[in-house]
Each structure stands twice: as structure tokens, then as C-alpha cells.
One Martini backbone bead per residue (centre of mass of N, CA, C, O) as a GRO file, in nm:
protein
  225
    1MET     BB    1  10.151   9.113   8.269
    2GLN     BB    2  10.448   9.214   8.125
    3SER     BB    3  10.731   9.362   8.163
    4SER     BB    4  10.935   9.563   7.950
    5GLY     BB    5  11.178   9.763   8.048
    6LYS     BB    6  11.054  10.053   7.884
    7TYR     BB    7  10.990  10.295   8.056
    8ARG     BB    8  10.870  10.648   7.983
    9VAL     BB    9  10.590  10.643   8.145
   10VAL     BB   10  10.389  10.790   8.404
   11LEU     BB   11  10.063  10.701   8.533
   12PHE     BB   12   9.849  10.895   8.737
   13ASP     BB   13   9.657  10.883   8.977
   14PHE     BB   14   9.482  11.062   9.231
   15ASP     BB   15   9.271  10.945   9.411
   16GLY     BB   16   9.458  10.766   9.654
   17THR     BB   17   9.754  10.818   9.526
   18LEU     BB   18   9.828  11.141   9.564
   19ALA     BB   19   9.552  11.192   9.712
   20ASP     BB   20   9.401  11.222  10.043
   21SER     BB   21   9.050  11.211   9.951
   22GLU     BB   22   8.841  10.996  10.043
   23SER     BB   23   8.733  11.110  10.311
   24ALA     BB   24   8.634  11.377  10.185
   25HIS     BB   25   8.433  11.256   9.986
   26HIS     BB   26   8.264  11.113  10.199
   27ARG     BB   27   8.179  11.365  10.354
   28VAL     BB   28   8.035  11.511  10.122
   29TRP     BB   29   7.827  11.298  10.064
   30ASN     BB   30   7.699  11.307  10.357
   31GLU     BB   31   7.605  11.595  10.343
   32ILE     BB   32   7.411  11.557  10.106
   33LEU     BB   33   7.249  11.308  10.203
   34GLY     BB   34   7.151  11.427  10.475
   35GLU     BB   35   6.949  11.625  10.321
   36MET     BB   36   6.797  11.335  10.211
   37GLY     BB   37   6.805  11.096  10.430
   38ALA     BB   38   7.106  10.985  10.393
   39HIS     BB   39   7.379  10.726  10.363
   40ILE     BB   40   7.738  10.632  10.396
   41ASP     BB   41   7.915  10.393  10.502
   42ASP     BB   42   8.226  10.269  10.526
   43GLU     BB   43   8.190   9.993  10.385
   44GLU     BB   44   8.042  10.090  10.134
   45TYR     BB   45   8.245  10.291  10.036
   46LYS     BB   46   8.480  10.093   9.999
   47ARG     BB   47   8.318   9.893   9.804
   48GLU     BB   48   8.163  10.118   9.597
   49SER     BB   49   8.299  10.427   9.587
   50SER     BB   50   8.587  10.377   9.561
   51GLY     BB   51   8.688  10.490   9.240
   52THR     BB   52   8.412  10.617   9.156
   53PRO     BB   53   8.271  10.797   8.944
   54VAL     BB   54   8.025  11.028   8.984
   55THR     BB   55   7.847  10.937   8.736
   56GLN     BB   56   7.806  10.650   8.868
   57GLU     BB   57   7.730  10.703   9.167
   58VAL     BB   58   7.459  10.850   9.133
   59GLU     BB   59   7.299  10.611   9.020
   60ARG     BB   60   7.327  10.432   9.272
   61LEU     BB   61   7.205  10.630   9.481
   62ILE     BB   62   6.931  10.675   9.354
   63ARG     BB   63   6.848  10.375   9.355
   64THR     BB   64   6.908  10.292   9.666
   65ARG     BB   65   6.756  10.573   9.792
   66GLY     BB   66   6.531  10.717   9.627
   67LEU     BB   67   6.607  10.976   9.481
   68GLU     BB   68   6.477  11.317   9.400
   69ILE     BB   69   6.705  11.330   9.147
   70SER     BB   70   6.908  11.401   8.910
   71PRO     BB   71   7.205  11.308   8.801
   72GLN     BB   72   7.313  11.589   8.716
   73ALA     BB   73   7.237  11.739   8.977
   74LEU     BB   74   7.418  11.558   9.160
   75VAL     BB   75   7.681  11.615   9.024
   76ASP     BB   76   7.683  11.922   9.056
   77LEU     BB   77   7.670  11.918   9.368
   78LYS     BB   78   7.931  11.757   9.419
   79VAL     BB   79   8.124  11.944   9.280
   80GLU     BB   80   8.062  12.204   9.433
   81ARG     BB   81   8.128  12.090   9.721
   82THR     BB   82   8.414  11.995   9.662
   83VAL     BB   83   8.544  12.261   9.581
   84ALA     BB   84   8.478  12.411   9.841
   85SER     BB   85   8.616  12.218  10.042
   86PHE     BB   86   8.909  12.202   9.906
   87THR     BB   87   8.955  12.511   9.929
   88GLU     BB   88   8.916  12.555  10.236
   89THR     BB   89   9.038  12.242  10.276
   90PRO     BB   90   9.314  12.112  10.220
   91ILE     BB   91   9.443  11.831  10.108
   92ALA     BB   92   9.640  11.573  10.134
   93LEU     BB   93   9.906  11.407  10.054
   94MET     BB   94  10.060  11.146   9.981
   95GLU     BB   95  10.306  10.969  10.069
   96HIS     BB   96  10.560  11.062   9.840
   97ALA     BB   97  10.442  11.226   9.603
   98LEU     BB   98  10.656  11.443   9.545
   99GLU     BB   99  10.896  11.253   9.522
  100ILE     BB  100  10.804  11.096   9.261
  101LEU     BB  101  10.774  11.343   9.081
  102GLU     BB  102  11.065  11.442   9.103
  103TRP     BB  103  11.196  11.180   9.005
  104CYS     BB  104  11.079  11.174   8.720
  105ARG     BB  105  11.212  11.435   8.632
  106ALA     BB  106  11.512  11.351   8.695
  107ARG     BB  107  11.480  11.081   8.493
  108GLY     BB  108  11.300  11.155   8.229
  109LEU     BB  109  11.000  11.107   8.295
  110ALA     BB  110  10.708  11.096   8.188
  111THR     BB  111  10.378  11.247   8.260
  112ALA     BB  112  10.043  11.156   8.380
  113LEU     BB  113   9.711  11.241   8.448
  114VAL     BB  114   9.460  10.984   8.548
  115THR     BB  115   9.121  11.068   8.604
  116GLY     BB  116   8.782  11.038   8.742
  117SER     BB  117   8.791  11.322   8.776
  118GLY     BB  118   8.745  11.648   8.755
  119ARG     BB  119   8.890  11.949   8.704
  120GLU     BB  120   8.749  12.100   8.937
  121GLU     BB  121   8.819  11.891   9.169
  122ILE     BB  122   9.148  11.909   9.137
  123ALA     BB  123   9.235  12.210   9.138
  124PRO     BB  124   9.286  12.285   9.441
  125THR     BB  125   9.527  12.083   9.475
  126ILE     BB  126   9.705  12.164   9.242
  127GLU     BB  127   9.734  12.463   9.337
  128HIS     BB  128   9.831  12.433   9.635
  129TYR     BB  129  10.093  12.238   9.529
  130ASP     BB  130  10.201  12.297   9.245
  131LEU     BB  131  10.153  12.042   9.013
  132ALA     BB  132  10.137  12.103   8.705
  133GLY     BB  133  10.453  12.080   8.629
  134PHE     BB  134  10.458  11.750   8.655
  135PHE     BB  135  10.265  11.746   8.395
  136ASP     BB  136  10.221  11.682   8.057
  137HIS     BB  137   9.937  11.546   8.124
  138VAL     BB  138   9.564  11.566   8.138
  139VAL     BB  139   9.310  11.326   8.243
  140THR     BB  140   8.963  11.336   8.259
  141ARG     BB  141   8.626  11.282   8.263
  142ASN     BB  142   8.587  11.529   8.057
  143ASP     BB  143   8.772  11.376   7.812
  144VAL     BB  144   8.553  11.142   7.817
  145THR     BB  145   8.294  10.918   7.777
  146HIS     BB  146   8.448  10.688   7.948
  147SER     BB  147   8.523  10.601   8.246
  148LYS     BB  148   8.617  10.442   8.491
  149PRO     BB  149   8.694  10.117   8.382
  150HIS     BB  150   8.753  10.231   8.131
  151PRO     BB  151   9.019  10.291   7.885
  152ASP     BB  152   9.001  10.581   7.760
  153CYS     BB  153   9.197  10.750   7.940
  154TYR     BB  154   9.452  10.580   7.872
  155LEU     BB  155   9.442  10.605   7.564
  156LYS     BB  156   9.465  10.911   7.562
  157ALA     BB  157   9.736  10.929   7.706
  158LEU     BB  158   9.900  10.778   7.497
  159GLY     BB  159   9.846  10.975   7.267
  160LEU     BB  160   9.964  11.231   7.403
  161CYS     BB  161  10.254  11.084   7.448
  162GLY     BB  162  10.334  10.896   7.198
  163ILE     BB  163  10.277  10.586   7.289
  164GLU     BB  164  10.301  10.275   7.397
  165ALA     BB  165  10.188  10.066   7.633
  166ALA     BB  166  10.476   9.933   7.697
  167GLU     BB  167  10.595  10.234   7.794
  168ALA     BB  168  10.393  10.209   8.036
  169VAL     BB  169  10.295  10.310   8.377
  170ALA     BB  170  10.067  10.256   8.635
  171ILE     BB  171   9.903  10.423   8.920
  172GLU     BB  172   9.695  10.261   9.167
  173ASP     BB  173   9.412  10.189   9.418
  174THR     BB  174   9.184  10.052   9.238
  175ARG     BB  175   8.989   9.852   9.056
  176HIS     BB  176   8.902  10.048   8.834
  177GLY     BB  177   9.188  10.141   8.762
  178VAL     BB  178   9.316   9.871   8.695
  179ASP     BB  179   9.113   9.791   8.473
  180ALA     BB  180   9.173  10.029   8.284
  181ALA     BB  181   9.469   9.974   8.232
  182CYS     BB  182   9.445   9.681   8.136
  183ALA     BB  183   9.249   9.747   7.892
  184ALA     BB  184   9.500   9.922   7.761
  185GLY     BB  185   9.778   9.747   7.814
  186ILE     BB  186   9.881   9.837   8.101
  187ASP     BB  187  10.090   9.856   8.336
  188VAL     BB  188  10.017   9.802   8.700
  189ILE     BB  189  10.023   9.965   9.007
  190ALA     BB  190   9.918   9.867   9.326
  191ILE     BB  191   9.801  10.098   9.603
  192PRO     BB  192   9.641  10.039   9.858
  193ASN     BB  193   9.421  10.171  10.084
  194ALA     BB  194   9.199  10.210  10.338
  195TYR     BB  195   8.960  10.217  10.114
  196SER     BB  196   9.087   9.969   9.899
  197ARG     BB  197   9.195   9.701  10.036
  198GLY     BB  198   8.927   9.510   9.963
  199GLN     BB  199   8.993   9.512   9.675
  200ASP     BB  200   9.027   9.382   9.351
  201VAL     BB  201   9.384   9.381   9.227
  202SER     BB  202   9.492   9.115   9.066
  203ARG     BB  203   9.559   9.248   8.773
  204ALA     BB  204   9.809   9.350   8.862
  205THR     BB  205  10.147   9.353   8.821
  206ALA     BB  206  10.163   9.510   9.104
  207ARG     BB  207  10.175   9.495   9.467
  208LEU     BB  208  10.203   9.770   9.681
  209GLU     BB  209  10.268   9.999   9.970
  210SER     BB  210  10.424  10.238   9.806
  211LEU     BB  211  10.574  10.498   9.634
  212VAL     BB  212  10.859  10.402   9.690
  213GLN     BB  213  10.830  10.121   9.573
  214ALA     BB  214  10.744  10.218   9.293
  215ARG     BB  215  10.999  10.367   9.222
  216ASP     BB  216  11.189  10.119   9.240
  217TRP     BB  217  11.038   9.943   9.036
  218ILE     BB  218  11.071  10.141   8.795
  219ASP     BB  219  11.381  10.177   8.799
  220ALA     BB  220  11.430   9.869   8.706
  221ARG     BB  221  11.236   9.941   8.416
  222ARG     BB  222  11.352  10.170   8.281
  223ALA     BB  223  11.447  10.361   8.041
  224PRO     BB  224  11.704  10.480   7.900
  225ARG     BB  225  11.829  10.808   7.837
   0.00000   0.00000   0.00000
């Protein structure tokens, strides 16, 4: 995809992009699975789990581990444990996360949070760092029929923002996220982290190393105020 040079909106993924939460999600999964005699090692988590919405991950885990629990019950358990864990021990933000959000506001760029997590799961972090005011809109897996890698969440975000795909740029860290943005016709910056670095994000418009680089990349292509 070619950059339009007219970006008016920045669409942010959450886990692994703004919030350094992948290791915490991995830990919660292993606490749950440990009670069922199962486990996800680091390599499998990086390859299969990072960036995968919980509704999809539970089906894979039930199938591959032979778990005797319904998908919805496992989803509910993971959400409950995640909320409790993230409330008790707030997770860190990714480096320069607040900086790029403040920069978007200062430059008059609208923003939306587009995440494969549910509202309950992101709430402890949003509240702890008082992030709600940085986003004009929030789209979670609760708001769409099909979460990432389907484009539904990004299409909904475009509609809420009242813009065309060419006027937006997404920032993602995983293959699923990049594929979702691309399927919606949106330019996307991939910033892989330690958990997603081995994933194929070759469809991204740009692959960068940090949110500071993303800020500068967007600055050169944003629409004039």
C-alpha cells in the first residue's frame, strides 16, 4: 500500500503496541493452564498466541491440549484472571507510548484504540494511566463479530472517525494486527516487540523499531491542520 500523505487519524493497537502486556498475558495463561495440567512455552506463545484474540486462542488451546472446558468458560476464566492480575499489578506502558499519544493531541490528529482485547481486559491499564482522554474512539473485540485478523474492528473505527481508509494509519505489533489493518485498506506501521519479532509482518507499509520512529514517520505524512 502507498502512503497517502494525508493522515488525519492514528489507530493504535493496545497489547504489545501501547501496553507492555504480552508477558503478563503469557503468565496468566500459564497460571490457568497449570491448573489443568498444561502449559505454553515461550516459543509457542510467540509463534501462536501473541496478538491472537482470546476467543480464538481458547479454541486452539482446547484442541491442542485436550482440555475439558467449553470455549466460553475458558474465555470467561481468562478475562476474570486478567482483570484481577492487571488490577493488582499494573502493567507498564511501552516506551514512548504516552509521548506519541500526547504528540497526536498536540498536532490535532484524531486517535482511536483498536484492540483484539475486551473492554474489561484493557480497563485496568486505561484507568491506571488515565489514558481514556487520549482516544476519540475505542473499538474492542466486544464491539465486532470477528476480531483481528479480520478487518471488522478497523472498518468500525473508520466509520466512527468518519474518514476514508486513506486518511488513517494504524500502528500494530503482530501479524494478526497488520493483516487486519491491511484488509481494511489502511496503511500500517509494524513495530514488532520481543514477543512478535518472529512473526511475518511483511504486509506492513513500514516496519519500524519504536514509537518515536513511528511518530516521525507519521509527522512527515500527516495532513496539514
